[in-house]
C-alpha positions in Angstrom: 17.7 -12.7 -2.4 16.0 -12.4 0.9 13.5 -14.9 2.1 9.9 -13.9 1.9 8.4 -13.2 5.3 5.1 -15.1 5.6 2.2 -13.4 7.3 0.4 -15.2 10.1 -2.9 -17.0 9.2 -4.8 -14.7 11.5 -3.6 -11.1 11.5 -4.8 -7.6 12.3 -5.9 -5.5 9.4 -7.2 -2.0 8.7 -9.6 -0.9 6.0 -10.1 2.7 5.0 -11.3 4.7 2.1 -9.0 6.8 -0.1 -10.1 9.3 -2.7 -7.6 9.5 -5.6 -8.1 11.4 -8.9 -11.9 11.5 -8.6 -12.1 7.8 -7.8 -13.2 6.4 -4.4 -11.0 3.5 -3.5 -11.0 1.0 -0.7 -7.7 0.0 0.9 -7.1 -2.9 3.3 -3.7 -3.4 5.0 -2.8 -6.6 6.7 -0.2 -6.5 9.5 2.5 -8.7 10.9 2.3 -9.4 14.7 4.9 -6.6 15.2 2.5 -4.1 13.6 4.5 -3.7 10.4 2.4 -3.8 7.1 2.7 -7.0 5.1 -0.1 -7.0 2.6 -2.2 -4.5 0.7 -5.5 -4.9 -1.1 -6.8 -2.1 -3.3 -10.0 -1.7 -5.2 -11.5 1.3 -6.9 -13.3 2.3 -10.1 -15.4 0.0 -12.1 -14.8 -3.8 -12.0 -13.0 -4.8 -15.1 -11.7 -1.3 -15.8 -8.0 -0.5 -16.4 -7.9 1.6 -13.1 -9.2 -1.4 -11.1 -6.7 -3.8 -12.6 -3.8 -1.4 -12.1 -5.0 -0.9 -8.4 -5.0 -4.6 -7.7 -1.7 -5.2 -9.5 -0.1 -2.3 -7.6 -1.3 -3.8 -4.3 0.2 -7.1 -5.2 3.6 -5.6 -6.1 3.6 -3.5 -2.9 2.7 -6.6 -0.8 5.5 -8.6 -2.3 8.0 -5.7 -1.7 7.0 -5.5 1.9 7.1 -9.3 2.4 10.6 -9.4 0.9 11.8 -6.8 3.4 11.9 -3.6 1.2 11.6 -0.7 3.7 8.5 1.5 3.2 10.7 4.6 2.8 12.6 3.0 0.0 9.3 2.1 -1.8 8.1 5.7 -1.2 11.3 7.2 -2.6 11.1 5.1 -5.8 7.5 6.0 -6.7 6.4 8.8 -9.0 5.7 12.1 -7.4 3.9 15.2 -8.8 5.9 18.5 -9.1 4.5 19.5 -5.7 5.8 16.3 -4.1 2.4 14.6 -3.7 2.0 11.0 -4.9 1.6 10.6 -8.6 -0.2 7.2 -8.4 -2.7 5.4 -6.3 -0.1 3.1 -4.8 2.0 6.1 -4.0 -1.0 7.6 -2.1 -1.4 4.3 -0.2 2.4 4.3 0.7 2.1 8.0 1.8 -0.8 7.1 4.0 1.0 4.1 5.5 4.1 6.2 6.2 2.0 9.0 7.8 0.2 6.4 10.0 3.5 4.8 11.1 4.9 8.3 12.0 1.7 9.0 14.1 2.2 5.7 15.9 5.9 6.4 16.5 7.1 3.8 14.0 
C-alpha cells in the first residue's frame, strides 16, 4: 500500500457551485502545493437527508483516493456513467469538473 500524502496545513482551495439532478451543491477542492487536488468537500440538499450524507461520504472517499495517489483519470474511469457518457453520480460530476479544469490549465 502506498503512503498517504499529507496536505499542507495552509493550502489553496477553490469553491464552486454545481447543479446536479435538480440539487444545488457546493464543492470545495483543497490543493497540494503543486496544484494537484488532495481533498474534496461536498454539500447539497437538506441537512440530514440521504443525498447530503451520500455527498459528504463520496467526498471523503474521493479525498482518500487522491491522498493515496490514485490518478484522477483512474477514478473517473471507475465511476458510473449514463448511457450518453455523462456522470451518473454527484461525485462523478465533481471528478469530471476537476478533470476539465486540469485540462484547461494544461495539467
